N, C-alpha and C positions, 0 to 999 in steps of 0.2 A: 090737932097739935101732936107733935112727936114726943113720946115719953122716954125714949131711949136712943142711944147713938146707933147708927147703922152697924150691922154685923157682916163679917165676911161670909160669903156663901159656903165656902169649904167648912168653916166652923159650924155653921148651922146644919149642913148635911151630916157631918160627923155626929152631931148631937141627936139628930133624928134617927140615924142608923143605930146609935147606941140605945136610944129610948125604945125603938121597935124590937131590939134584940136580934137583929139580922146580920150583925157584923161578922159573926162566925161563918154563917152560910155564904156571905159574899166572898170571904177569904177562900172558902172551899171552892166556890165557882171560879175564882181567879186562878187557883192552883190548877184546876182542870183546863181552863182556857189557855193558860200560858205554858202547859206541859212541854210542848216541843221546844219552845224558846228556852225554857229552864234547863232541860236535859241535853239539848243540842240536837243538831240536824240528824246525825246518824241514829241515835236512839229514838228520836221522834219519828223516824221513818218506819220503824219496826214495832212501835207501841202505840196504843190508844188508851188514854185514861178513861175509865168507865164511870166511876163514881167515888165519892168519899163516904165511907160508913164509919161514923164516929170519928176516930182519929186515924183510920186506916184508908189508904188510897188503893183502889183496885185498878189494875192496869192490864189490858189485854196485850199479849205479845204474839207476834206472828209465827214464831217457831220455838221449839223446845230448846234449841241451842242458844238462842238469844235469852230465853227465860233463865237458863242456868247462868249465863254470864251476868245478867242483871241482878241475880240474887247476891252475887259477890259485890256488886256496886250499891246495894240497897242503902247502907248507911250514908254514903256520899250523896245519893239521890234525895234521900229524906232531908239532909242538911241543905241541899240546893233549893228544894221546894220551900222549906221553911224560911230560908233567907230571902227568897224572891217575894214571898207574900208578907214578909216582915212580921211573922208570928210563928210561934212554936205550935203548929197546927197538926202536922203529920207525925205519927209515932211509928207507923209501920206501912209497908207497901206489900200488897199481894200481887204477884205476877201470875196471870192465867193464860 
């Protein structure tokens, strides 16, 4: 005999993710996975997201010229990443 009404799978998954405490890690993985989509094709071609350390995203850049250019775009890129993952996740980006 059923004791409760059926629940939507999305709600159940969200609850499980929250209970396991892996929501933050999933958002970090999403930011890495969607990097090129978030920053655009041109920047995506010259960069590779490496990892998220705490609230800092580490990105490999193919040339020092591009690295210098991206430093000027850092605030904009942080805002784009956070908007894309719908969470205030990234506070800084290190370009290497």
